[in-house]
ROKEPA-326756 format. One record per residue (C-alpha): x, y, z. Coordinates in steps of 0.5 Angstrom, whole numbers, padded with zeros to 4 digits, always signed. Layout:
XYZ...
# end
This chain:
+0025+0025-0017+0027+0019-0013+0025+0012-0014+0018+0011-0012+0018+0003-0011+0022+0001-0005+0023-0005-0001+0020-0002+0005+0014-0001+0000+0014-0009-0002+0014-0010+0006+0008-0006+0006+0005-0010+0001+0007-0017+0004+0004-0014+0010-0003-0012+0008-0004-0019+0004-0002-0023+0009-0006-0020+0015-0012-0016+0011-0015-0013+0017-0010-0009+0019-0011-0004+0014-0018+0000+0014-0021+0006+0011-0020+0013+0014-0027+0017+0014-0025+0025+0013-0030+0031+0014-0029+0035+0008-0029+0043+0008-0035+0047+0006-0036+0053+0002-0041+0059+0004-0046+0062-0001-0041+0068-0002-0035+0063-0004-0031+0063+0002-0028+0056+0005-0031+0054+0011-0025+0050+0015-0027+0044+0018-0028+0044+0026-0023+0039+0029-0025+0040+0036-0031+0036+0034-0031+0028+0035-0027+0024+0030-0031+0021+0025-0027+0015+0025-0030+0013+0032-0023+0013+0035-0020+0019+0039-0012+0020+0039-0008+0023+0044-0002+0024+0040-0001+0025+0032+0007+0025+0030+0008+0027+0023+0014+0025+0019+0015+0031+0015+0019+0029+0009+0013+0025+0007+0009+0031+0007+0015+0036+0004+0017+0031-0002+0010+0030-0005+0009+0038-0004+0015+0039-0009+0012+0034-0014+0005+0033-0013+0001+0027-0017-0005+0030-0019-0004+0038-0020+0002+0042-0023+0008+0043-0018+0008+0050-0014+0011+0056-0018+0015+0058-0013+0018+0055-0006+0014+0060-0002+0008+0057-0006+0011+0050-0004+0010+0052+0004+0003+0053+0003+0002+0046+0000+0005+0043+0006+0001+0047+0011-0005+0045+0007-0003+0038+0007-0001+0038+0014-0008+0041+0016-0012+0035+0012-0008+0030+0016-0009+0034+0023-0017+0034+0021-0016+0026+0020-0013+0025+0026-0015+0031+0031-0010+0029+0037-0013+0032+0043-0006+0033+0047+0000+0033+0042+0002+0035+0035+0010+0033+0034+0013+0035+0027+0019+0032+0026+0024+0034+0019+0030+0030+0017+0036+0033+0020+0043+0030+0019+0043+0023+0018+0047+0018+0021+0053+0016+0016+0050+0009+0015+0044+0013+0012+0048+0018+0008+0050+0012+0003+0043+0011+0001+0042+0019+0001+0048+0020-0004+0046+0014-0009+0039+0017-0009+0041+0024-0010+0046+0022-0015+0041+0018-0019+0036+0024-0019+0041+0029-0022+0043+0024-0027+0036+0023-0030+0035+0030-0030+0041+0031-0034+0039+0025-0039+0032+0028-0040+0035+0035-0042+0040+0032-0047+0034+0028-0050+0030+0034-0050+0036+0038-0054+0036+0032-0059+0029+0032-0060+0029+0040-0061+0034+0039-0066+0031+0033-0070+0024+0037-0070+0028+0044-0073+0032+0039-0078+0025+0037-0080+0022+0044-0081+0017+0043-0075+0015+0048-0070+0019+0047-0064+0016+0049-0058+0019+0054-0053+0024+0052-0048+0022+0053-0041+0026+0059-0038+0026+0058-0031+0030+0052-0028+0025+0047-0024+0025+0046-0017+0031+0041-0015+0028+0036-0010+0035+0035-0008+0035+0041-0004+0030+0038+0001+0036+0036+0005+0038+0040+0012+0043+0046+0011+0040+0049+0005+0036+0055+0004+0030+0052+0003+0030+0048+0009+0032+0054+0013+0026+0058+0010+0021+0052+0011+0023+0052+0019+0021+0060+0019+0015+0059+0016+0013+0053+0020+0014+0057+0026+0009+0062+0024+0004+0057+0022+0004+0054+0029+0003+0060+0032-0002+0062+0028-0006+0056+0029-0005+0056+0036-0008+0063+0036-0014+0062+0032-0016+0055+0031-0021+0052+0037-0018+0045+0035-0011+0047+0036-0012+0051+0043-0012+0045+0047-0006+0041+0045+0002+0042+0045+0006+0042+0039+0013+0040+0038+0017+0042+0032+0024+0038+0031+0026+0042+0024+0032+0040+0020+0037+0043+0024+0036+0038+0030+0040+0032+0028+0037+0025+0027+0032+0022+0022+0025+0025+0023+0022+0018+0024+0027+0016+0029+0027+0023+0033+0019+0021+0034+0021+0014+0037+0026+0018+0041+0021+0022+0044+0016+0016+0046+0022+0013+0049+0023+0019+0053+0016+0020+0056+0013+0013+0057+0017+0011+0063+0016+0018+0066+0011+0019+0072+0004+0021+0069+0005+0018+0063-0001+0014+0061+0000+0007+0059-0006+0007+0055-0004+0013+0051-0007+0013+0043-0002+0015+0038-0002+0016+0031+0003+0017+0026+0003+0020+0019+0009+0018+0014+0010+0014+0007+0016+0010+0010+0014+0003+0011+0019+0003+0017+0015+0006+0021+0011+0000+0022+0017-0004+0025+0019+0002+0029+0012+0003+0032+0012-0005+0034+0019-0004+0037+0016+0002+0042+0011-0004+0045+0005+0001+0045-0001-0003+0043-0005+0003+0041-0001+0006+0035-0004+0007+0028+0000+0009+0022-0004+0014+0017-0002+0014+0010-0005+0015+0003-0008+0009+0000-0003+0003-0002-0006-0001-0008-0005-0009-0009+0001-0007-0013+0004-0004-0007+0004+0003-0011+0002+0009-0007-0005+0011-0009-0005+0017-0013-0001+0016-0019+0006+0014-0016+0008+0010-0022+0012+0012-0027+0007+0012-0032+0002+0016-0028+0007+0021-0027+0009+0022-0034+0001+0023-0036+0000+0028-0030+0006+0032-0033+0003+0032-0040-0003+0034-0037+0000+0039-0033+0004+0042-0039-0002+0042-0045-0004+0049-0044+0002+0052-0042+0004+0059-0044+0010+0059-0049+0008+0052-0051+0013+0048-0046+0012+0053-0040+0008+0051-0034+0001+0050-0034-0004+0055-0032-0006+0055-0025-0011+0050-0023-0014+0048-0016-0013+0041-0013-0017+0035-0015-0020+0032-0009-0015+0028-0005-0013+0021-0005-0016+0017+0001-0012+0016+0007-0012+0009+0011-0010+0007+0018-0006+0001+0019-0007-0001+0026-0001-0004+0030-0006-0007+0035-0009-0011+0030-0002-0013+0027+0000-0015+0034-0006-0020+0034-0004-0023+0028+0003-0024+0030+0001-0027+0036-0003-0032+0032+0002-0033+0027+0008-0035+0033+0004-0038+0039+0003-0045+0037+0011-0046+0036+0015-0050+0042+0018-0044+0046+0020-0049+0052+0027-0047+0050+0026-0040+0053+0025-0040+0061+0019-0036+0061+0016-0040+0055+0012-0036+0050+0012-0028+0050+0009-0024+0045+0013-0018+0047+0020-0022+0046+0017-0025+0039+0016-0018+0037+0023-0016+0038+0025-0022+0034+0021-0021+0028+0023-0014+0027+0030-0017+0027+0028-0022+0022+0026-0017+0018+0032-0014+0017+0035-0019+0013+0031-0017+0007+0034-0010+0007+0033-0003+0010+0035+0004+0009+0042+0001+0012+0044-0006+0009+0042-0009+0002+0038-0015+0003+0041-0022+0002+0042-0025-0005+0037-0031-0003+0031-0027+0000+0026-0023-0004+0020-0020+0000+0016-0021-0007+0018-0028-0007+0016-0030+0000+0022-0028+0004+0019-0026+0010+0015-0032+0011+0021-0037+0010+0024-0033+0016+0018-0034+0020+0017-0041+0019+0025-0042+0020+0024-0039+0026+0018-0042+0029+0021-0049+0027+0028-0048+0030+0027-0044+0036+0029-0050+0041+0036-0050+0037+0037-0043+0038+0036-0044+0045+0032-0038+0047+0030-0031+0044+0035-0028+0039+0034-0021+0042+0034-0018+0048+0031-0011+0047+0036-0008+0042+0041-0013+0044+0043-0018+0039+0045-0025+0042+0050-0027+0037+0050-0034+0039+0043-0035+0037+0044-0030+0031+0049-0035+0029+0045-0041+0029+0039-0038+0026+0044-0036+0020+0047-0043+0020+0040-0045+0019+0038-0040+0014+0044-0042+0010+0042-0049+0009+0036-0047+0005+0040-0042+0001+0041-0047-0005+0034-0049-0005+0032-0041-0004+0036-0039-0010+0034-0045-0015+0027-0042-0013+0029-0035-0014+0032-0037-0021+0026-0041-0023+0022-0035-0021+0026-0030-0025+0026-0034-0031+0018-0034-0031+0018-0027-0030+0022-0026-0036+0018-0030-0040+0012-0026-0038+0015-0020-0039+0017-0022-0046+0010-0024-0048+0007-0018-0045+0012-0013-0049+0010-0017-0055+0003-0016-0054-0001-0010-0057-0002-0004-0053-0007-0004-0048-0007-0011-0047-0003-0010-0040-0008-0005-0038-0014-0010-0040-0011-0015-0035-0010-0010-0029-0018-0009-0030-0019-0016-0030-0016-0017-0024-0020-0011-0021-0026-0014-0024-0025-0020-0020-0025-0016-0014-0031-0013-0016-0035-0019-0016-0032-0021-0009-0035-0018-0003-0031-0015+0002-0027-0021+0006-0027-0017+0012-0033-0014+0016-0033-0007+0019-0029-0006+0025-0034-0001+0028-0040+0003+0025-0035+0008+0023-0030+0004+0020-0030+0000+0014-0025-0005+0013-0021-0005+0006-0023-0011+0002-0018-0016+0000-0010-0015+0000-0007-0008+0001-0014-0005+0002-0017-0005-0005-0024-0001-0004-0030-0004-0008-0033+0003-0009-0026+0005-0012-0026-0001-0016-0033+0001-0019-0031+0008-0020-0025+0006-0024-0028+0001-0028-0033+0006-0030-0027+0011-0032-0024+0006-0036-0030+0004-0040-0031+0011-0042-0024+0012-0044-0023+0006-0048-0030+0007-0051-0027+0014-0053-0021+0011-0056-0025+0007-0060-0029+0013-0064-0026+0016-0070-0021+0021-0071-0026+0026-0072-0030+0025-0066-0032+0031-0061-0029+0032-0055-0031+0029-0048-0031+0030-0041-0030+0026-0035-0033+0027-0029-0031+0033-0025-0032+0029-0018-0026+0025-0019-0021+0024-0013-0014+0025-0013-0013+0017-0014-0018+0017-0019-0016+0023-0023-0009+0020-0023-0011+0013-0026-0015+0017-0031-0009+0020-0033-0005+0013-0034-0011+0010-0038-0011+0016-0043-0003+0015-0043-0004+0007-0044-0010+0008-0049-0007+0013-0053-0012+0018-0051-0010+0026-0051-0013+0030-0045-0013+0036-0042-0015+0040-0036-0021+0044-0036-0025+0049-0031-0024+0050-0024-0026+0047-0017-0031+0044-0016-0032+0043-0024-0025+0042-0026-0025+0036-0030-0021+0032-0035-0023+0033-0043-0021+0028-0048-0020+0029-0055-0017+0026-0061-0010+0027-0063-0010+0031-0070-0007+0037-0073-0013+0041-0071-0013+0040-0064-0007+0038-0061-0001+0043-0061+0006+0043-0062+0007+0043-0055+0003+0037-0053+0006+0033-0059+0013+0035-0057+0012+0033-0049+0008+0026-0051+0014+0024-0056+0019+0026-0050+0016+0022-0045+0016+0016-0050+0023+0017-0051+0025+0018-0043+0021+0012-0042+0024+0008-0047+0031+0010-0044+0029+0008-0037+0027+0001-0039+0033-0002-0040+0035-0009-0044+0035-0015-0040+0043-0016-0038+0046-0023-0039+0046-0027-0032+0053-0028-0031+0052-0030-0024+0046-0035-0025+0045-0036-0017+0042-0043-0016+0047-0046-0021+0053-0050-0019+0059-0045-0017+0054-0039-0016+0057-0037-0010+0064-0036-0013+0061-0033-0019+0057-0028-0014+0064-0026-0010+0068-0025-0017+0063-0021-0020+0060-0017-0015+0066-0016-0011+0071-0016-0016+0078-0014-0014+0077-0016-0007+0081-0022-0004+0078-0028-0002+0081-0028+0005+0078-0021+0005+0071-0023+0004+0070-0025+0011+0070-0018+0012+0064-0017+0008+0060-0022+0012+0063-0019+0019+0061-0012+0017+0054-0014+0015+0053-0018+0022+0055-0012+0025+0050-0008+0021+0045-0012+0024+0047-0011+0031+0047-0003+0029+0040-0003+0026+0037-0007+0032+0040-0002+0037+0038+0004+0033+0031+0002+0033+0031+0001+0040+0036+0005+0043+0037+0011+0038+0043+0012+0034+0049+0007+0037+0054+0011+0032+0054+0017+0028+0060+0014+0024+0059+0007+0023+0056+0005+0016+0056-0002+0011+0062+0000+0006+0060-0005+0001+0054-0005-0005+0052-0012-0004+0050-0017+0002+0054-0023+0003+0050-0030+0004+0047-0033+0010+0052-0038+0011+0058-0033+0011+0055-0029+0016+0054-0035+0020+0061-0037+0019+0064-0030+0021+0060-0029+0027+0064-0030+0034+0060-0030+0040+0066-0029+0044+0067-0022+0041+0061-0018+0041+0061-0011+0037+0062-0005+0040+0060+0002+0037+0063+0009+0039+0057+0014+0039+0061+0020+0036+0058+0026+0034+0053+0028+0028+0056+0031+0022+0055+0038+0021+0049+0040+0016+0054+0043+0010+0059+0036+0012+0052+0032+0010+0051+0036+0004+0058+0035+0001+0057+0028+0003+0050+0027-0001+0049+0032-0006+0052+0031-0013+0055+0037-0017+0049+0039-0020+0046+0041-0014+0052+0045-0011+0048+0051-0011+0045+0050-0005+0052+0050-0002+0057+0056+0000+0061+0058-0006+0067+0056-0003+0066+0049-0002+0061+0049-0008+0068+0049-0012+0070+0043-0008+0065+0039-0012+0066+0042-0019+0073+0044-0020+0076+0038-0023+0083+0040-0019+0080+0039-0012+0083+0034-0008+0076+0031-0007+0074+0031-0014+0074+0024-0014+0068+0024-0009+0064+0027-0015+0064+0023-0021+0060+0026-0027+0059+0019-0030+0058+0013-0026+0056+0006-0027+0049+0003-0025+0048-0005-0024+0041-0007-0025+0042-0013-0021+0037-0018-0024+0032-0012-0025+0029-0009-0031+0028-0001-0029+0034+0004-0028+0031+0006-0022+0031-0001-0019+0039-0001-0020+0045-0001-0015+0048+0006-0016+0056+0004-0016+0059+0011-0013+0065+0011-0009+0064+0011-0001+0066+0018+0002+0072+0018+0006+0070+0022+0012+0077+0025+0014+0079+0027+0007+0072+0031+0006+0072+0034+0013+0080+0037+0012+0078+0039+0005+0072+0043+0008+0076+0046+0014+0080+0050+0010+0074+0054+0007+0070+0055+0014+0073+0062+0015+0069+0065+0009+0062+0063+0011+0057+0069+0012+0054+0069+0019+0047+0066+0016+0051+0061+0013+0055+0059+0020+0048+0059+0023+0045+0054+0017+0051+0050+0019+0050+0049+0026+0045+0044+0030+0039+0047+0033+0034+0046+0038+0027+0042+0039+0022+0047+0040+0015+0046+0044+0009+0051+0043+0003+0052+0047-0003+0057+0047-0005+0061+0053-0010+0057+0055-0006+0051+0056-0003+0048+0062+0004+0049+0059+0004+0056+0058+0006+0059+0065+0012+0054+0064+0014+0057+0057+0013+0064+0060+0017+0063+0066+0023+0060+0061+0022+0066+0057+0023+0071+0063+0026+0076+0064+0030+0073+0067+0031+0067+0062+0030+0061+0067+0031+0053+0066+0024+0050+0068+0024+0042+0070+0017+0040+0068+0013+0035+0073+0007+0032+0073+0004+0037+0078+0004+0042+0072-0001+0038+0069+0002+0039+0062+0003+0031+0061+0010+0033+0059+0017+0031+0062+0023+0034+0060+0026+0041+0061+0025+0048+0058+0029+0054+0056+0029+0060+0053+0028+0060+0045+0032+0065+0041+0028+0071+0039+0021+0068+0042+0015+0072+0040+0011+0076+0045+0004+0074+0047-0001+0079+0046+0003+0082+0040+0002+0082+0033+0006+0077+0030+0009+0079+0023+0009+0073+0018+0015+0072+0014+0015+0076+0007+0011+0072+0002+0015+0071-0005+0010+0066-0008+0004+0067-0013-0002+0064-0009-0002+0071-0005-0009+0070-0003-0007+0064+0001-0001+0067+0004-0001+0067+0012-0003+0074+0014-0001+0078+0020-0005+0076+0027-0005+0077+0034-0001+0072+0038-0004+0069+0044+0002+0063+0044+0009+0062+0046+0015+0057+0045+0021+0055+0049+0027+0050+0047+0025+0043+0049+0030+0038+0052+0028+0031+0053+0030+0027+0059+0035+0021+0057+0032+0014+0058+0036+0009+0061+0037+0003+0056+0032-0003+0058+0028-0008+0054+0021-0005+0052+0015-0008+0054+0008-0007+0055+0007-0002+0061+0003-0004+0068-0004-0002+0067-0004-0002+0060-0011-0005+0057-0010-0008+0050-0018-0008+0049-0022-0013+0046-0019-0017+0041-0021-0015+0034-0020-0022+0030-0024-0028+0030-0022-0035+0031-0022-0036+0023-0018-0029+0022-0011-0033+0021-0005-0030+0017-0005-0033+0010+0000-0038+0008+0006-0036+0004+0008-0039-0002+0015-0039-0002+0017-0043+0004+0022-0049+0004+0020-0056+0002+0020-0058+0009+0015-0053+0011+0010-0055+0006+0004-0060+0007+0007-0067+0005+0004-0069-0002+0002-0076+0001-0001-0073+0008-0008-0074+0010-0014-0069+0008-0014-0067+0016-0006-0066+0016-0006-0062+0010-0012-0057+0012-0009-0056+0019-0002-0054+0016-0006-0049+0011-0010-0047+0017-0016-0050+0015-0021-0054+0019-0022-0061+0018-0028-0065+0019-0031-0065+0026-0025-0061+0029-0028-0054+0030-0034-0052+0034-0036-0045+0033-0032-0041+0028-0031-0046+0022-0025-0043+0019-0029-0038+0015-0034-0032+0015-0040-0036+0013-0046-0038+0017-0051-0043+0016-0058-0040+0014-0063-0040+0019-0068-0046+0019-0064-0050+0014-0064-0057+0017-0063-0061+0011-0058-0066+0011-0051-0065+0009-0044-0066+0011-0043-0060+0015-0035-0062+0016-0034-0062+0009-0038-0056+0007-0034-0052+0012-0027-0055+0010-0029-0053+0002-0032-0046+0005-0025-0045+0008-0021-0047+0002-0025-0042-0002-0024-0036+0002-0017-0037+0003-0017-0038-0005-0021-0031-0006-0016-0028-0001-0010-0030-0005-0013-0028-0011-0014-0035-0014-0020-0034-0017-0020-0040-0022-0019-0045-0015-0025-0041-0012-0030-0042-0017-0028-0049-0018-0029-0050-0010-0036-0046-0011-0038-0051-0016-0036-0057-0012-0041-0054-0007-0046-0053-0012-0045-0060-0014-0047-0062-0006-0053-0058-0007-0050-0052-0003-0052-0045-0005-0048-0039-0003-0050-0032-0001-0044-0028-0002-0047-0021+0000-0050-0024+0007-0044-0029+0008-0049-0035+0008-0050-0042+0006-0056-0047+0006-0058-0053+0002-0062-0052-0004-0069-0055-0002-0071-0061-0006-0078-0063-0008-0081-0069-0012-0083-0068-0019-0086-0073-0024-0083-0079-0025-0081-0081-0033-0087-0086-0035-0082-0091-0037-0077-0091-0032-0076-0096-0027-0074-0095-0019-0076-0090-0014-0079-0083-0016-0073-0078-0018-0072-0071-0015-0071-0064-0018-0068-0058-0015-0073-0052-0014-0070-0047-0019-0070-0053-0024-0078-0053-0024-0082-0051-0030-0085-0044-0029-0092-0047-0029-0090-0051-0023-0086-0045-0020-0093-0041-0020-0096-0046-0015-0091-0045-0010-0092-0037-0010-0096-0037-0004-0096-0039+0003-0091-0045+0005-0087-0044-0001-0080-0046+0000-0075-0040+0000-0073-0037-0007-0066-0039-0009-0060-0035-0007-0058-0031-0013-0050-0033-0014-0049-0026-0017-0052-0019-0016-0056-0018-0023-0055-0010-0023-0049-0005-0023-0042-0005-0026-0042-0013-0026-0048-0013-0031-0043-0010-0036-0039-0016-0035-0044-0021-0036-0045-0017-0043-0038-0018-0045-0036-0011-0044-0031-0011-0039-0027-0017-0038-0028-0025-0037-0035-0028-0036-0035-0030-0028-0037-0037-0027-0044-0037-0026-0046-0044-0023-0049-0048-0029-0053-0054-0029-0049-0060-0029-0052-0065-0034-0049-0071-0031-0053-0070-0025-0059-0066-0028-0066-0070-0027-0068-0070-0034-0061-0073-0036-0065-0080-0038-0064-0084-0044-0069-0081-0050-0074-0084-0054-0072-0090-0058-0070-0088-0065-0069-0080-0063-0064-0076-0067-0062-0069-0065-0062-0064-0071-0055-0063-0073-0054-0056-0071-0056-0056-0064-0053-0060-0058-0055-0067-0056-0055-0065-0049-0060-0060-0050-0065-0064-0054-0064-0070-0050-0067-0066-0044-0072-0062-0048-0075-0069-0051-0075-0072-0044-0079-0066-0042-0084-0066-0047-0085-0074-0046-0086-0072-0039-0091-0067-0040-0095-0070-0045-0096-0076-0040-0099-0071-0035-0103-0068-0041-0099-0062-0041-0099-0058-0048-0093-0055-0051-0096-0048-0050-0099-0046-0043-0105-0041-0042-0104-0035-0039-0104-0037-0032-0099-0042-0032-0103-0048-0033-0106-0052-0039-0112-0050-0042-0116-0056-0039-0114-0055-0032-0109-0058-0027-0104-0063-0030-0106-0071-0029-0102-0073-0023-0103-0067-0019-0108-0065-0014-0112-0059-0015-0109-0053-0012-0112-0051-0005-0109-0044-0005-0111-0038-0009-0109-0036-0016-0102-0034-0017-0101-0026-0016-0100-0021-0022-0093-0022-0024-0092-0029-0023-0088-0033-0028-0092-0036-0033-0088-0035-0040-0095-0037-0044-0091-0036-0050-0086-0041-0049-0086-0048-0050-0083-0053-0045-0077-0054-0049-0075-0047-0050-0076-0046-0042-0071-0052-0041-0066-0049-0046-0067-0042-0043-0065-0046-0036-0059-0050-0039-0056-0044-0042-0057-0040-0036-0062-0034-0038-0067-0031-0034
# end
């Protein structure tokens, strides 16, 4: 598999942390089952359960195809045809979640620009290398077991699916397109939820990356007559670049649908290496022949979806940038221009086409640094950096100069951060097994103890809690699962098997596998849906097969091999001489005068990417010819505003040319035999393009998948010339696979587009120009499709060669048609909101401010000697008297609470506490809660309320001088509390934490650290007075407790109250001296009396926090 943690995922994590309201849960309907066991599909013609109706749904299909090849919560499909069925099932789930009403657009990656092929080549070569290393480790382990006389499991006879073949031009991709066409025709002909939409399919034969083909379609339509400026789009995909592309369309009603992404930035459902290994182990335990594939299992409940709403992100960015000085721009502040510049700034932290600058790391706040630098220096820039997809080089040069001035500081901070991280890794690696997992759960429990920071977006959609959308209900479920597994791990070796619940969803199941893996608990799958569950068992010779032991040991060896020892840092960025060392080592062999070319090519790459995002591919042949990036100061020095970069469009590669450029020799079977030999034959004229061994550079990272793959760059001319000699040997099918195909549009006979499709199909075939009068809400041209199915006839689906025959497509009566679709070519322009666009009511409150980054330059942080008001303002916090209405936090004062208090200080403390909670700084949040408690302020986190704790007089100490003191209501002895049980009693104190549920385990010390429940501070306690003369505490008890107890005894004795009270809470002889007789009825049954406790016991219970 390819590396699963990518800079784009780090970008998504940063985004969700800084702008927490952009991500919400997706509500999904689930398929039901009839009494006869038949599955009842979801009726997608019903309203969307999320309360939003979408017009268009776009699918970046590679985000569906790859997970189908490597599912995270079930065994992989047996055959390629079974993989197609898995793709269809996932596609139907996405469709049911969004329910588009006008368009479904499916885009599969076609031939990519040369700039992307470098990344594809690195990933595929590294994937093949890892597969070979695993096979070698397995062979060595088999030999070792055989030498020890141990039972060696049988090896797999079939070769696993090669995910490298998910590349245009392979037989797999060609057959997938055939199945997809059949699937679309069937859904349009049989599913009521599909009949009123049009479907566009851009398969792998159409050049371009899937997400960029989608954006090209949107650009082609939004300026055509009849296009609604309030069209609501949803796009599904795993690449965080979709966020930037969606912003670049300037369509405000845009949502991105993706599977849950947790606070770690990993996709929910076991995307981590540990989870994947655990899943593979569980899938193989009951395999035929020991090491064969697992028995067929039904899928677990799926991993939840999330929506990321671009409209909310636009609001956040508006708040982020609005307050800067934009007087340098003639038109002043414009959000649409800010968005264009923001997208450009993000390119500096790396993307699919350029490596990130050495001084910028997303996880260290690089984007915060860039945004802060932009706001502070906009005046010196002289205006906007970008005009749509065109970069103003003079302003980009100034920005790079400003960034270059910070590089010393940034690199120094980066170096310190790396040293701290290495120290943490060393401590972690030396700790006992499972301690890291405990730490993860402490974080989870911290989240559990905090209520959701974001209110509901609507009555149908609950906002996700905290950063990255971590859901409290998932945390509770994971907490219970973890405790079950940990408890089983602590049982003796002869303990019987135990089952985990069968209702786990995909993420919970994957995390359960990881917990079992990290806690050393053997497990297997048992049963089928809906009763499929994970069974835990003890690892001993009686119940662990040789195959299980072998698989587990092999997994450990692979993990160790992929965790590389830390390399010596020879560059030491941030130390004197760092720049020379960087170029000498990373660009070895490059003359000093040639280093200018590195910076110049990078600047050119920034312009290329900007054009690509806004106007489509500016050049199919351009690429960045280096493995590493230069420094910002060098980029600034290389830019000459008088010499703008020009790009030649050229032609996209043919599919076989791309395959030869990105596939390793291990995957050459996907190519025709003649050109396959060009890869594998050592005497081939291009054999140097395909090294068997190649270096990888960790570049400061720890894991092999994070390394830079140092492959030679392809010489396009040599490659094309070598292939040309063998093109005459291609079969007809191979020539078709090596050609570019058309985009197709489908519609059912009930759709307004259907007559135009029939007309284009003929006879005679006719080119049809789509106009608004047709009512199809589509602009472009239709042409006849090759071999179109005839409406009204039986559609014969392709032969199915898989295992899941009962789920295979069956022949059906077709009532739909298809045609070739040619999009209009829009003129280049700067995109903006369309006339008539209604962005809707704001979703954010005044207090919803972006979270301050932690890696800003020294000049942008609050000064140490600044006033409190200045510091609070710079941290987006309220100062005293500065806020009316929303006070910078989500709490409200409780109704009817008019007790005197410094409201401005309360608001400031609440705002600081809320920010600390969002940033997971729980120690700071607890400290601030304690400060508020000391002011007499109680918090109700469940209802987002605060109030001043009620005060009432208490008995004065008989020997104390001065006025009577006061005590908190919740500090009264129970016999006094009983007097307030009826009318006119002050409200009960707010409980600081809910007393039941998963947190109860935490209170009992069973699940993590103790939460800071507010305790009485003896320094301010009303009973903290000098004890009687000559009193000495017992040696085994704390002084504070006995001081308070002795004083209470003195006070009660002075009032005639004995140490033991009667059952009604009063002394046997009546009411204490000094208190008026009760004027109210007797306390109701169940009122607190504590008849058997002395006053000292009661006070001690108070002081110790017992209830």
